[in-house]
N, C-alpha and C positions, 0 to 999 in steps of 0.2 A: 504493500501500499505505500502509496505517495501521499507525506504532509503537502501541505501548505505551501512551502517554502518552494520542497519538489514539486512542486504542481508549478509553483509560479517560473522558475527558473528550464521548466521542459515548456511550456510555453514559449518562454521566451526567445529560447531555443531556435525551436524549430517553427513559432509563425515566423520568425528572422529570415529564416530559409525560404517559406513558403514565399513571403512579401520579395524578397529579392531572388526566388526561380525565376525558369525560363519563360516568357511568355510567349507560346507557343500557336499556331491560328488555330489548326485545330479545334484547343482545349477554350483558348481564351477568345479569338479571335472570331471566329465560325459561330459560336452563338450569339456576336452582335449582329454583325451580316443577317447572317438569318431571321432576325428579329426585325431589324431596323430596314434590309438594304434592300435583298430580295425581291420583295414586291414589285419594284421599280428597275433592278437590277438584271435581271432574268431577260430569255430568248422570245422575242412578242411584246416587250414592256417599251415606252417613255421614252425609256433610258440608252442614255448612247451605247453603252457594253456591259456584259452578263459580267456577275461578282457569283456564280451559283458554284466555284469549286476553287483552289490553290491555283494551280496552274491561269486561272481567269486574274483572282485581284493579284497575283505577287508583281505582276509590269505594274499595277498602277498603285503600286502598300505609297510611294513617297506623297505622289497627290491625292491618296484618300487620310494620307495624313494629314496632309496642308488643309485637306475640303472640313475635318473633322475639327483641326483646330482653330480655325475663322468661322468656325459654323457655316459654312455654305454647305455642307453635307450633314446628316440628310434635311431638306430641303423646312426651314419649320420658321414663319416670320415673326409670330405671336410674339410679346414681349409685354415687360410688365408686369405689374400685379398678378392678372388673370393669365400666365403666359403655361403655364401647362395644367388648365383645368378644365381640359380639353380632351375626350375620353377617344383620339385622335390621333394623340401628340407623338409626332414620328420624333423629336430629337432625342440624341445621347444626353443622358446623366455622365456630371462629369469624372465616374468612375469609367464608364466607357469610354471618352477618351482618350483617358490616358490609358488604360488601356491596349488601344490599338496605336497611341501614340509611342511606346514603351515598344512595343513590337516591330512596328519598322524602325525604331530609333541601332532595337540589339538584332539587328541584320533579316527582320520576316521571316523565319525562319518556320516549318512548317509543321515540326516533329510530328508525332505518331498520322496516319491519312486518315482519312475521315473516315470510322467505321460503314456510313452510311450515305452512298451519295446524292445529293439531290435533283429532288425527280420531280416535273412538272407531272399529276396527274390531268385525264383528260377535261374532269371537268373547268383544273385549274386553268386549265389552257385555255376554254373558252370561255366561263364564266364564274366568274370570280364568287356570286352566290348560290352555284346548284346550278340546277334547267328551271327556265325559264315555263311561265308557263302560257303565254303570250309572245311574241316575236315577232317584233317590226324590223322592216331592212329598208333603206337605201335603196331603190332600184338602178346603181349608178348613176351617183352624179361623175359628169369631167370634169375636172381641174388643169386649167391649163397652163403653160408653163408660168407664165409670166403676165402681171394685170391687179385692179382693185376688183371683185368680187363683190359684189352687193348681196344681203342677206339672199339666202332659200328656204322655200316654207315645202311642205310637203303635206298634204292632207290622205289619214287613211282611216274610211271609215270602216262604219259594217261592223264594229268588230265586241258591241258589248250589247247583247242586246236584253239587258237587265242591268238595274244598276250593281256594281260590284266594287271593295274595297280593294285596295292595293298597299302591300304589307312592304314593298322593295322596289325597286326600281336599276338598270346598269344599262350602263349604251358599254356596247361595242367596240371603239373607234378603230376604223380598219385601218383607212391612213391617217394615221396622228400626225407625222409630218408636215401636215397643211389644214389641218381642223385647228379652226380656233377656238372656237364650241360649237353645239349643240346642243338646243334647247326643247322640252320635251310640253307637251302642255294639253289637256282636255279639254275640248270642246262642246259645251254646252249641243243640243237637238236643237235649240233656238236661236245659237249666238246669230252676235254679230260682231264679231274677229275672224278676218279673213270670209263674211258669208258671201261675197262675188266669183271668189275666187273655184277652179275647178279643184275634184277629188281624184290623188292620186296621179297627181304632174307634178314635179318639181315647178316652180312658181317662183318669182320675182311678188312682190311689193313693195308699195308706198307706204312712209309712217303715214300719210294722211288713214290710207287704209286701216293700216295695223292697230292707228291708235280708235277709229269710226265707231262710235259703242251707240247705240238706239237706246232715245229716251227711256231712264226709268228701269233698267236692267242690270237686275243681280251682279254683282263682280267677281262672282265666282261661277257662275253661272257663264258667267261669256269666256274666260277661261280659266284656267286652273292649270297652276304651272305645276307639274309631276318631279321632271330632274332633270339637274345640266349638268354636262360636263366641259369641263377645259382641263389643261394641263396643271396636273396635280390634286384634281378630285378620286378618292376611294369610295369605293359604292358600299351602304353598307343599310340595316333595316334603321324605321322610321326610331322606332321604342316596338319592344315588346307589345309592347299590349296598343300602340295607334297604329293607324293607317288613313290615306287620300283612300278620298272616295270618286269616283267618276258612274258617270249615271246614264243610263240604259239610252242608245241612241245617241251617245256621246262622238266624235273623233276624236283620234291625235292627231296633232300638231309637230310636226319640227320642225324648228327655225334653225339652221343651216349658215354657218357661215364660214368661209375659206380662205387661205390666206396662199396662194401661191406660192410655189419654191422655187423654180427652178426648172422642175420638171412635170412634167404632163402623168397624171396617175385619174384612175377613176378612184372613187367613194363607195363601197359597200356598208360603210357600218351599219350594225344593227343596236336594236334597244329589247331587251328583256323587261316583263314584266312580271313581277310576285304577287300572283291576291293570297289576301287573308280568307281561310276556311270561314271564320267566321265571323260577324263585322265587331269592332271594335270596342274597347273604352275610350278613347280619345280619336279625335278627329286630328290629322295635322296635313299645318295649310304650308304653304310657302311664298311668301306674295314678296315684292321687288316694288315695293313703294314708299323706302325711307331712299329717296335718292333726290338729285337739285339739279332739276330741268335745267334748272335759269342760269348753268357758271358760266360764267363769258373769263375768260382766260386771258390777262393780257398779253402780248407778244412780248416776250422772252424776262416774263414774271420766273422768277425763280422760286414765289414762296405764295404761290394763289391759295385763299383760303375759300373750303365751297363748304357748306354748312345744311344739314335735311334735319325736318324732326316729323315726328307724327304721334300722333296720343291718343291710345288704345279705351275703347270704350269698355268692353269689358274683361275681365280677367282671364289670363292666355300664360302656360307654360313654355320657356323656351329651347327650343330644342337644339337651334344651332345658327351661327354667321358667317358673314359670307362681304368680310369687299372688295367691289370691282371698282377698280379705274384704267383708263388704255397704259398707252407709252409715259405719256407725266403724269405719271400720279405715282404721288410719294409719301406717304403716309398714311394712315386711317385710323382715326380713332368711334367707337360705337361704347353709349354708355344711354343706361334706364335708372331715368330721372321722377324715384316714386310719389304719391299722392303728397308725401307726407315730407318731401326736398329732398330726402338723402339721393343722394347718386351715387353709381355701384357700374364702374368699369365692365364691358362687355370682353370688348377685343380690344386690343393695342398694335399693331403690324406699323412700326414706325416707318419697317423699308421694305413697301413694297414692291413684290414682283410680277412683273405683268408675266412674266413666263410661266409663272408656278403659282396659283391660283385655290388659296383652301379654302376651302368648306372645314369651320370650326365650333364641332358636333360637341355640344356639353356635358361631360359627365354624366350629369344630372340633371334634369332639364327644368330650366331656374324659374318661378315665380315671381310672374306681373302682373299687379291689380291692378284692376280697372281704373283709370286716371294714371297709368305713370306713361310719361311722353319719350321716347325713344327718341336717341340723339347720334348725326352723326356728322361728322370733323373730315373733312379729308385735305391733304397736301398739293400740290403739283408743281413741281416743277419744267417750265414750259425758257429755262434760260439752256445759253451755250452748253452750259456744264454738266447736262443731262445726256449723257448717252444715248439714250434709248430715246431722245428727240427727237420725230420727226420731218419740223422745222420751227424751228425757234423763234421766226420771221416776224410768224403768223399769229393771230389771233386765235380761240379758242373756244367751240363752245361745242353741246352735247351731240354727238351724232353719232353712227352705228362703225363707222370704216373706225382702224385701229388709228388714222391720223388726228380723226376725231378725237372727243371725251365724254363718263361716264361717270357720275360718282353716284353709287346704291352700295347699300350694302343691306343681302338679299336674307332674308328671314325667312326660319323653319319656326312654327307654333304650333301649341299642341293644346286644345281645349276640350268637353266635352263632347259628347259624340252629338246629344239630343243639344247642344248651342247653336246656334243661329250664327251662321260664319258671316252673313252679312251686317252682322251686328258689332260686326269686331273695330269700326272704325268709326272714330268720332267725327270724323266731316270725308263727307267720300274724300279719296283718292286723286288726285289728277291724273288725267291718261295721257300717254309720252304720244306727243303732236296736235296734244289742244294748247291754245294759247292761256299764258298764267289768270288765275281768278273764275278759267273756267272747269270742271270735271268730266 
């Protein structure tokens, strides 16, 4: 039996050996990469190279060390007091950074080979959430090698003979290098949204037509956002007992934005829809109404500030937040101001990255009482010091193109399934394409 003194000496000796032991790929580094990196760094995903084996990782060892020390990788732009309040937090801990850095400094040794090589299952290789109940496919859109493309729309009818609840949805993007974003909306059977356009064809639509709304039309009967994809998005079910409703007779509308990159391609992206077996206890809504449609960025302005706000008329739970700007976007904060005056930071992204846009999913949905005011403050850099700036010599306003700008804080909210979503807003939201003062 060791006494307390002998136990202490044993721990000091052997603990010191453990601390000074050689860091190896298979036992120390691979578990971190598997957990944090290979979601993107695998064949068929968005990252430029796979990192699923020692042979693939070793040539990039120094670059990986630099990327993790500077926190460029894994990409995670949330900062401040709420930086790690999200269940899709992909950032590395200080311990994980130290392990990778030490491994590289010590020569990036493999150690014992991995006992089991990384393998993609057929489900993983196709749909991250498993086999969908419904699949909608883009019927081959030709993307030219160059030029600016306006938004394209595809209306797919005859999918929902009865009301359904959707527990999750997932885009499988075919031509990732040219897809700027794809949004999917559920359009009600009597909706005015793109009502003049044919079904089953890929078409263009003017901003005025997209914003046209029949007087007295209910907001979510007109259009309900189902899911959006942009670089950085990771699909996941919304809530264990929460879902989005699609009414009988609704169409699915794709809004597609492509950015040519020098090579002609044809895109066959797909949307997978996962139906709930039973009605949920909570209705999930995605809204894009926390936005500044009147932003007007002067030419050369290094720090233009744009503000947006909206007030909730009934209690909801906040599920996720996604800041969205274009290439002049610099940073954004989204806050909740409670009826008693208390303010809570929801997300802070001081270094916004247009090329990697994250939807920040709260670990636990946050209750927002009726009367809560949601505020978003966005900063834009239209100066020559912004390397992503398309043209600092021109003023910039709201628009679709990446040469234009946007300020939106996309929100996903949950409310009791029996609650009326039309009573969500204290004031009717203004539609894109309508003048200030009109809804």
